[in-house]
N, C-alpha and C positions, 0 to 999 in steps of 0.2 A: 453660090447657087442662085439661079434666077427663079425666085418664088412666084407663084401664080397670083400676083397682086395687080390690081388695076391702079397703076401709079398716078393716073390722072384724077382719080377719085379722092385720094387721101393727101393730107398735108405731109410735109417732110417729117415732122415729129411723129405723126401717126404711122407712117411707113417704117420708121425706126423701131417703134414699139412692136409692130407686126413682125418685122424681120427678126428682131431679138427673140420674140416668142417662138417663131418657127424654128429658128436655129437652136434654141435651147431644147425644144421638143425633139429635134433630131438627135441631139447629144444625149438626151435622156433615154431615147429608144435604143441607142447604141450602147450606152453605159450608164444605167440608172444611178449608180453610186457616185458618179462625178457631178451630179446636178442636185442643187438644193431644191427639194420638192416644194417647199413653201414659196420660194421665189418663182418657180415655174407656175404654181397655182395663181400667184399674184399677176404674173405676166399674162396668163390665160384670161383672167378677169378683165385686164386692160384691153386685151385683144378683142374680147366679146363686146366690151363697151364701145370700142371704135367701130367695129363692123355693124353691130346693132341691126342686122338684117339677116334673117334666117336663110334666104336663098343664096346670099353672098357667102355666108359661112359654109353652106353645103358645097357650093362651087369650089371654094378654096380648099375645103377638106378633100373633095374628090380629086382635084388636080394635084394637091400636095401628096396625097396617097399614091397617085400614079408615079410621081417623081421620086418619092422616098420610101415607099412601102410602109409609111407610118400614118395610120389614120388618126387625125387630130381628135375627133369626138370620142372615139372608143378609148384611145390612150388616156385622155384626160378624165373620162368617166371612171376608168379603172383606178387612176391615181387618186381622184377625189374620194372614191369609196374606201380606198385603203388608208387614206390619211385622216378619216373622220372617226 
């Protein structure tokens, strides 16, 4: 899938982390039992560290939701609340 990432802004390593997180999030939304929730939470923290920009996070969340029907922020907030 072609995720809504500005490939010019991030390094190759950062893009890999972002894509891994988004892919894992999609998998989690489709079948939660197949994803290690602690790994997903760790990937989410890495993703947030890389973006470090609220407007960029919102843009990616909005475009990702349009592509996949999976809202990043809402999904992760629900997961974080249930895991604590």
